[in-house]
C-alpha positions in Angstrom: -39.4 2.7 -9.3 -39.7 -0.9 -8.0 -38.0 -2.2 -4.8 -36.8 -5.4 -3.6 -34.8 -6.2 -0.4 -32.5 -8.8 1.1 -31.3 -9.7 4.4 -27.6 -9.7 5.4 -27.6 -13.4 4.7 -28.7 -12.8 1.1 -32.3 -14.3 1.5 -35.1 -12.1 0.1 -37.3 -10.1 2.4 -41.0 -10.7 1.7 -43.2 -7.7 0.5 -45.1 -7.9 3.7 -41.9 -7.4 5.7 -40.8 -4.7 3.5 -44.0 -2.8 4.5 -42.7 -2.6 8.0 -39.9 -0.4 6.9 -42.1 2.1 5.1 -42.9 5.4 6.8 -46.7 5.0 7.6 -47.8 8.3 5.9 -46.6 6.9 2.5 -47.8 3.3 2.8 -50.5 2.4 0.3 -50.4 6.0 -0.9 -47.2 6.7 -2.4 -45.9 3.3 -2.1 -48.0 0.4 -3.3 -47.5 -3.2 -4.0 -48.0 -3.7 -8.0 -47.5 -6.4 -10.6 -43.6 -6.2 -11.8 -44.1 -5.8 -15.6 -40.9 -7.6 -16.5 -41.6 -10.9 -14.6 -44.6 -13.0 -14.6 -46.5 -13.3 -11.3 -44.1 -11.1 -9.3 -45.4 -8.3 -7.2 -43.1 -5.7 -5.8 -43.4 -2.4 -3.9 -43.2 0.6 -6.1 -43.2 4.4 -5.6 -45.9 6.2 -7.7 -44.4 8.2 -10.4 -47.3 10.7 -10.4 -46.0 12.6 -7.5 -42.3 12.6 -8.1 -42.1 15.9 -10.0 -44.0 17.9 -7.4 -42.0 16.3 -4.6 -38.6 17.0 -6.2 -39.8 20.5 -7.2 -40.7 21.1 -3.4 -37.2 19.9 -2.5 -35.4 21.9 -4.9 -37.3 25.1 -4.2 -36.4 24.6 -0.6 -32.7 24.1 -1.4 -32.8 27.4 -3.5 -34.7 29.5 -0.9 -31.9 28.6 1.5 -29.2 29.7 -1.0 -28.0 26.3 -1.8 -26.9 25.7 -5.5 -29.1 23.2 -7.1 -27.5 21.6 -10.1 -29.0 19.3 -12.8 -26.4 16.5 -12.2 -27.7 16.2 -8.6 -31.0 15.1 -9.6 -30.6 11.4 -8.9 -29.2 12.2 -5.6 -32.2 14.6 -4.8 -34.6 11.7 -5.8 -32.8 9.3 -3.6 -33.2 11.7 -0.7 -37.0 11.7 -1.4 -37.0 7.9 -1.4 -35.1 7.8 2.0 -37.9 9.8 3.5 -40.3 7.0 2.2 -38.1 4.3 3.3 -35.9 5.4 6.1 -33.5 2.5 5.9 -32.4 3.3 2.5 -28.8 4.3 2.9 -26.9 6.4 0.2 -23.8 8.4 0.2 -23.6 11.9 -1.6 -20.2 13.2 -2.7 -19.9 16.8 -3.1 -21.0 19.9 -1.4 -24.8 19.3 -1.9 -26.8 20.5 1.2 -30.4 19.5 1.6 -32.6 22.1 3.2 
């Protein structure tokens, strides 16, 4: 997953400035700057997919242990919850009765 950002006025946020929004424990580990494969000479922040499955499993196991129903159609929202831990300024809205624990 690659990220880009814009300011309120629509101007792009530089990759260096995006780094200020990343939780320090993830910077240069889970989230790194890599060449964007679909555009020449464009580097963007990306979250490494190698850890996604393990992190999502941990989150869903925690939800199950706390007796919360984990349904497959919530997978994207659970993933976004993980991303909001990496980038605290990511905002999303969950619709339904899903409880993260």
